[in-house]
N, CA, C and O atoms as a GROMACS GRO file, in nm:
protein
  312
    1MET      N    1  13.236  -9.131  10.184
    1MET     CA    2  13.380  -9.102  10.136
    1MET      C    3  13.317  -8.938  10.104
    1MET      O    4  13.226  -8.918  10.022
    2MET      N    5  13.366  -8.859  10.164
    2MET     CA    6  13.316  -8.746  10.085
    2MET      C    7  13.356  -8.686   9.932
    2MET      O    8  13.466  -8.638   9.957
    3THR      N    9  13.335  -8.662   9.807
    3THR     CA   10  13.347  -8.626   9.745
    3THR      C   11  13.404  -8.450   9.722
    3THR      O   12  13.386  -8.345   9.782
    4ASN      N   13  13.443  -8.472   9.660
    4ASN     CA   14  13.518  -8.289   9.602
    4ASN      C   15  13.343  -8.215   9.592
    4ASN      O   16  13.322  -8.135   9.683
    5ASP      N   17  13.270  -8.228   9.533
    5ASP     CA   18  13.156  -8.190   9.506
    5ASP      C   19  13.116  -8.206   9.638
    5ASP      O   20  13.036  -8.113   9.639
    6ASP      N   21  13.110  -8.256   9.762
    6ASP     CA   22  13.059  -8.229   9.872
    6ASP      C   23  13.128  -8.207   9.959
    6ASP      O   24  13.069  -8.208  10.067
    7HIS      N   25  13.259  -8.182   9.964
    7HIS     CA   26  13.403  -8.088  10.012
    7HIS      C   27  13.388  -7.970  10.032
    7HIS      O   28  13.391  -7.905  10.136
    8LEU      N   29  13.354  -7.920   9.842
    8LEU     CA   30  13.313  -7.777   9.825
    8LEU      C   31  13.135  -7.737   9.923
    8LEU      O   32  13.124  -7.616   9.944
    9LEU      N   33  13.050  -7.796   9.961
    9LEU     CA   34  12.882  -7.811  10.034
    9LEU      C   35  12.964  -7.780  10.156
    9LEU      O   36  12.969  -7.680  10.229
   10ALA      N   37  13.026  -7.891  10.158
   10ALA     CA   38  12.996  -7.891  10.351
   10ALA      C   39  13.084  -7.709  10.380
   10ALA      O   40  13.044  -7.614  10.446
   11PHE      N   41  13.206  -7.725  10.302
   11PHE     CA   42  13.233  -7.572  10.314
   11PHE      C   43  13.185  -7.457  10.317
   11PHE      O   44  13.212  -7.369  10.398
   12ALA      N   45  13.082  -7.451  10.193
   12ALA     CA   46  13.007  -7.370  10.186
   12ALA      C   47  12.946  -7.364  10.316
   12ALA      O   48  12.976  -7.257  10.367
   13LEU      N   49  12.856  -7.450  10.408
   13LEU     CA   50  12.719  -7.451  10.465
   13LEU      C   51  12.836  -7.373  10.592
   13LEU      O   52  12.805  -7.290  10.677
   14LYS      N   53  12.944  -7.420  10.572
   14LYS     CA   54  13.060  -7.440  10.718
   14LYS      C   55  13.057  -7.251  10.744
   14LYS      O   56  13.046  -7.193  10.852
   15TRP      N   57  13.067  -7.207  10.646
   15TRP     CA   58  13.101  -7.071  10.642
   15TRP      C   59  12.994  -6.983  10.501
   15TRP      O   60  13.045  -6.890  10.438
   16MET      N   61  12.881  -7.018  10.477
   16MET     CA   62  12.767  -6.912  10.380
   16MET      C   63  12.683  -6.855  10.526
   16MET      O   64  12.571  -6.810  10.500
   17HIS      N   65  12.710  -6.853  10.628
   17HIS     CA   66  12.690  -6.700  10.728
   17HIS      C   67  12.752  -6.556  10.753
   17HIS      O   68  12.716  -6.443  10.787
   18TRP      N   69  12.920  -6.661  10.700
   18TRP     CA   70  13.020  -6.480  10.753
   18TRP      C   71  13.062  -6.509  10.596
   18TRP      O   72  13.183  -6.513  10.574
   19GLY      N   73  12.974  -6.530  10.487
   19GLY     CA   74  13.032  -6.473  10.374
   19GLY      C   75  13.046  -6.542  10.296
   19GLY      O   76  13.051  -6.486  10.187
   20GLY      N   77  13.067  -6.728  10.291
   20GLY     CA   78  13.090  -6.779  10.239
   20GLY      C   79  13.290  -6.788  10.232
   20GLY      O   80  13.344  -6.818  10.126
   21GLY      N   81  13.355  -6.764  10.332
   21GLY     CA   82  13.492  -6.715  10.328
   21GLY      C   83  13.592  -6.719  10.298
   21GLY      O   84  13.612  -6.804  10.211
   22SER      N   85  13.696  -6.649  10.336
   22SER     CA   86  13.776  -6.548  10.265
   22SER      C   87  13.881  -6.646  10.149
   22SER      O   88  13.916  -6.761  10.121
   23ALA      N   89  13.894  -6.525  10.118
   23ALA     CA   90  13.967  -6.562   9.916
   23ALA      C   91  14.065  -6.691   9.970
   23ALA      O   92  14.071  -6.800   9.913
   24GLY      N   93  14.174  -6.637  10.149
   24GLY     CA   94  14.296  -6.762  10.154
   24GLY      C   95  14.226  -6.882  10.196
   24GLY      O   96  14.255  -7.001  10.199
   25ASP      N   97  14.105  -6.801  10.234
   25ASP     CA   98  14.096  -6.975  10.269
   25ASP      C   99  14.018  -7.111  10.222
   25ASP      O  100  13.993  -7.230  10.243
   26ILE      N  101  13.999  -6.967  10.124
   26ILE     CA  102  13.953  -7.068  10.003
   26ILE      C  103  14.093  -7.186   9.932
   26ILE      O  104  14.107  -7.303   9.896
   27LEU      N  105  14.165  -7.066   9.946
   27LEU     CA  106  14.326  -7.058   9.820
   27LEU      C  107  14.319  -7.220   9.875
   27LEU      O  108  14.277  -7.311   9.804
   28VAL      N  109  14.378  -7.243  10.042
   28VAL     CA  110  14.429  -7.308  10.171
   28VAL      C  111  14.319  -7.474  10.100
   28VAL      O  112  14.336  -7.594  10.086
   29GLU      N  113  14.230  -7.387  10.082
   29GLU     CA  114  14.110  -7.499  10.131
   29GLU      C  115  14.101  -7.624  10.026
   29GLU      O  116  14.105  -7.745  10.047
   30PHE      N  117  14.088  -7.556   9.914
   30PHE     CA  118  14.135  -7.617   9.755
   30PHE      C  119  14.188  -7.586   9.666
   30PHE      O  120  14.155  -7.615   9.551
   31GLY      N  121  14.316  -7.496   9.713
   31GLY     CA  122  14.422  -7.426   9.571
   31GLY      C  123  14.324  -7.369   9.496
   31GLY      O  124  14.347  -7.398   9.379
   32LEU      N  125  14.189  -7.277   9.509
   32LEU     CA  126  14.146  -7.248   9.399
   32LEU      C  127  14.105  -7.070   9.408
   32LEU      O  128  14.106  -7.018   9.520
   33THR      N  129  14.085  -7.021   9.338
   33THR     CA  130  14.044  -6.891   9.373
   33THR      C  131  13.917  -6.878   9.395
   33THR      O  132  13.850  -6.958   9.329
   34PRO      N  133  13.827  -6.777   9.495
   34PRO     CA  134  13.695  -6.768   9.451
   34PRO      C  135  13.628  -6.795   9.427
   34PRO      O  136  13.554  -6.874   9.486
   35THR      N  137  13.601  -6.697   9.227
   35THR     CA  138  13.561  -6.664   9.109
   35THR      C  139  13.532  -6.868   9.150
   35THR      O  140  13.423  -6.903   9.196
   36THR      N  141  13.629  -6.959   9.128
   36THR     CA  142  13.606  -7.075   9.098
   36THR      C  143  13.603  -7.164   9.150
   36THR      O  144  13.595  -7.271   9.091
   37TYR      N  145  13.607  -7.156   9.259
   37TYR     CA  146  13.503  -7.216   9.388
   37TYR      C  147  13.338  -7.181   9.399
   37TYR      O  148  13.231  -7.237   9.423
   38PHE      N  149  13.383  -7.074   9.370
   38PHE     CA  150  13.181  -6.990   9.367
   38PHE      C  151  13.098  -7.088   9.232
   38PHE      O  152  13.007  -7.170   9.226
   39GLN      N  153  13.191  -7.022   9.140
   39GLN     CA  154  13.176  -7.125   9.033
   39GLN      C  155  13.140  -7.296   9.055
   39GLN      O  156  13.038  -7.325   8.992
   40ARG      N  157  13.189  -7.394   9.116
   40ARG     CA  158  13.224  -7.496   9.087
   40ARG      C  159  13.060  -7.538   9.162
   40ARG      O  160  12.960  -7.597   9.120
   41LEU      N  161  13.100  -7.467   9.302
   41LEU     CA  162  12.982  -7.478   9.433
   41LEU      C  163  12.847  -7.452   9.336
   41LEU      O  164  12.780  -7.536   9.276
   42HIS      N  165  12.834  -7.328   9.343
   42HIS     CA  166  12.678  -7.316   9.215
   42HIS      C  167  12.660  -7.415   9.112
   42HIS      O  168  12.555  -7.438   9.051
   43ASP      N  169  12.807  -7.490   9.092
   43ASP     CA  170  12.742  -7.546   8.924
   43ASP      C  171  12.683  -7.724   9.010
   43ASP      O  172  12.586  -7.793   8.978
   44TYR      N  173  12.762  -7.743   9.096
   44TYR     CA  174  12.691  -7.813   9.201
   44TYR      C  175  12.507  -7.886   9.209
   44TYR      O  176  12.433  -7.969   9.158
   45LEU      N  177  12.518  -7.734   9.360
   45LEU     CA  178  12.404  -7.688   9.333
   45LEU      C  179  12.317  -7.706   9.210
   45LEU      O  180  12.205  -7.748   9.239
   46ARG      N  181  12.330  -7.693   9.132
   46ARG     CA  182  12.234  -7.648   8.988
   46ARG      C  183  12.205  -7.796   8.936
   46ARG      O  184  12.094  -7.839   8.906
   47SER      N  185  12.367  -7.889   8.929
   47SER     CA  186  12.308  -7.995   8.920
   47SER      C  187  12.189  -8.129   9.019
   47SER      O  188  12.158  -8.248   9.021
   48GLY      N  189  12.167  -8.015   9.079
   48GLY     CA  190  12.131  -8.134   9.169
   48GLY      C  191  12.106  -8.136   9.319
   48GLY      O  192  11.999  -8.134   9.381
   49ALA      N  193  12.264  -8.142   9.370
   49ALA     CA  194  12.240  -8.112   9.512
   49ALA      C  195  12.136  -8.003   9.625
   49ALA      O  196  12.099  -8.034   9.739
   50ALA      N  197  12.111  -7.892   9.562
   50ALA     CA  198  12.058  -7.837   9.645
   50ALA      C  199  11.892  -7.862   9.642
   50ALA      O  200  11.794  -7.813   9.697
   51LEU      N  201  11.908  -7.921   9.586
   51LEU     CA  202  11.757  -8.059   9.666
   51LEU      C  203  11.743  -8.133   9.722
   51LEU      O  204  11.634  -8.189   9.732
   52THR      N  205  11.906  -8.183   9.820
   52THR     CA  206  11.909  -8.218   9.956
   52THR      C  207  11.933  -8.162  10.019
   52THR      O  208  11.995  -8.219  10.109
   53LEU      N  209  11.912  -8.003  10.042
   53LEU     CA  210  11.891  -7.898  10.134
   53LEU      C  211  11.765  -7.854  10.081
   53LEU      O  212  11.697  -7.848   9.978
   54PRO      N  213  11.771  -7.802  10.306
   54PRO     CA  214  11.610  -7.667  10.266
   54PRO      C  215  11.583  -7.592  10.189
   54PRO      O  216  11.684  -7.559  10.126
   55GLU      N  217  11.534  -7.564  10.172
   55GLU     CA  218  11.456  -7.436  10.028
   55GLU      C  219  11.526  -7.284  10.071
   55GLU      O  220  11.592  -7.203  10.006
   56HIS      N  221  11.484  -7.287  10.196
   56HIS     CA  222  11.622  -7.153  10.227
   56HIS      C  223  11.732  -7.165  10.248
   56HIS      O  224  11.780  -7.061  10.292
   57VAL      N  225  11.831  -7.277  10.235
   57VAL     CA  226  11.918  -7.265  10.215
   57VAL      C  227  12.020  -7.355  10.118
   57VAL      O  228  12.143  -7.360  10.115
   58ALA      N  229  11.962  -7.394  10.073
   58ALA     CA  230  12.001  -7.317   9.896
   58ALA      C  231  11.926  -7.231   9.809
   58ALA      O  232  11.900  -7.242   9.690
   59HIS      N  233  11.898  -7.144   9.892
   59HIS     CA  234  11.859  -7.105   9.797
   59HIS      C  235  11.960  -6.976   9.848
   59HIS      O  236  12.016  -6.909   9.762
   60GLN      N  237  11.985  -6.941  10.017
   60GLN     CA  238  12.079  -6.850  10.014
   60GLN      C  239  12.206  -6.928   9.978
   60GLN      O  240  12.293  -6.842   9.973
   61LEU      N  241  12.255  -7.033   9.953
   61LEU     CA  242  12.417  -7.015   9.894
   61LEU      C  243  12.391  -7.013   9.793
   61LEU      O  244  12.481  -7.074   9.736
   62ASP      N  245  12.309  -6.975   9.712
   62ASP     CA  246  12.272  -6.981   9.535
   62ASP      C  247  12.291  -6.768   9.531
   62ASP      O  248  12.337  -6.689   9.449
   63THR      N  249  12.252  -6.759   9.612
   63THR     CA  250  12.210  -6.578   9.638
   63THR      C  251  12.435  -6.561   9.641
   63THR      O  252  12.491  -6.490   9.559
   64LEU      N  253  12.489  -6.617   9.716
   64LEU     CA  254  12.640  -6.633   9.781
   64LEU      C  255  12.655  -6.656   9.669
   64LEU      O  256  12.662  -6.556   9.598
   65CYS      N  257  12.666  -6.778   9.608
   65CYS     CA  258  12.781  -6.790   9.459
   65CYS      C  259  12.786  -6.652   9.416
   65CYS      O  260  12.867  -6.561   9.433
   66ILE      N  261  12.611  -6.668   9.320
   66ILE     CA  262  12.644  -6.519   9.281
   66ILE      C  263  12.669  -6.410   9.288
   66ILE      O  264  12.702  -6.328   9.201
   67ASN      N  265  12.651  -6.401   9.418
   67ASN     CA  266  12.738  -6.240   9.455
   67ASN      C  267  12.838  -6.248   9.475
   67ASN      O  268  12.889  -6.138   9.454
   68ARG      N  269  12.949  -6.360   9.525
   68ARG     CA  270  13.104  -6.325   9.541
   68ARG      C  271  13.174  -6.397   9.380
   68ARG      O  272  13.296  -6.400   9.370
   69LYS      N  273  13.106  -6.439   9.289
   69LYS     CA  274  13.112  -6.444   9.195
   69LYS      C  275  13.140  -6.358   9.118
   69LYS      O  276  13.231  -6.373   9.036
   70ALA      N  277  13.022  -6.181   9.132
   70ALA     CA  278  12.992  -6.038   9.050
   70ALA      C  279  13.146  -5.969   9.188
   70ALA      O  280  13.173  -5.851   9.167
   71GLN      N  281  13.230  -6.038   9.310
   71GLN     CA  282  13.226  -5.962   9.414
   71GLN      C  283  13.389  -5.954   9.313
   71GLN      O  284  13.417  -5.845   9.264
   72SER      N  285  13.464  -6.048   9.294
   72SER     CA  286  13.522  -6.141   9.208
   72SER      C  287  13.549  -6.139   9.084
   72SER      O  288  13.646  -6.209   9.054
   73GLY      N  289  13.471  -6.054   8.950
   73GLY     CA  290  13.512  -6.140   8.866
   73GLY      C  291  13.563  -6.077   8.799
   73GLY      O  292  13.655  -6.076   8.881
   74PRO      N  293  13.609  -5.999   8.702
   74PRO     CA  294  13.642  -5.866   8.573
   74PRO      C  295  13.591  -5.806   8.652
   74PRO      O  296  13.482  -5.850   8.690
   75ARG      N  297  13.629  -5.714   8.697
   75ARG     CA  298  13.615  -5.551   8.628
   75ARG      C  299  13.599  -5.434   8.516
   75ARG      O  300  13.706  -5.401   8.463
   76ARG      N  301  13.503  -5.377   8.478
   76ARG     CA  302  13.529  -5.286   8.393
   76ARG      C  303  13.458  -5.146   8.386
   76ARG      O  304  13.337  -5.124   8.382
   77ASP      N  305  13.560  -5.062   8.384
   77ASP     CA  306  13.548  -4.922   8.378
   77ASP      C  307  13.527  -4.858   8.263
   77ASP      O  308  13.590  -4.852   8.158
   78HIS      N  309  13.398  -4.798   8.314
   78HIS     CA  310  13.367  -4.712   8.147
   78HIS      C  311  13.363  -4.603   8.162
   78HIS      O  312  13.344  -4.529   8.066
   0.00000   0.00000   0.00000
């Protein structure tokens, strides 16, 4: 049986070559904003899930999480 965290990872693996999935796909699949989805995925990867992946895949997902959180995070105008 797949856990919620496993579902996050499976979705990320499916969509990583296309930027991780659209905001709409993430909302429909998980009921989450992209920021929340990528934060949860990042936390899961950092908790040890990345150790089960090939190193280059873990690195790609880590980078994807960081970039997508930065894109959808609060913007500050100076």
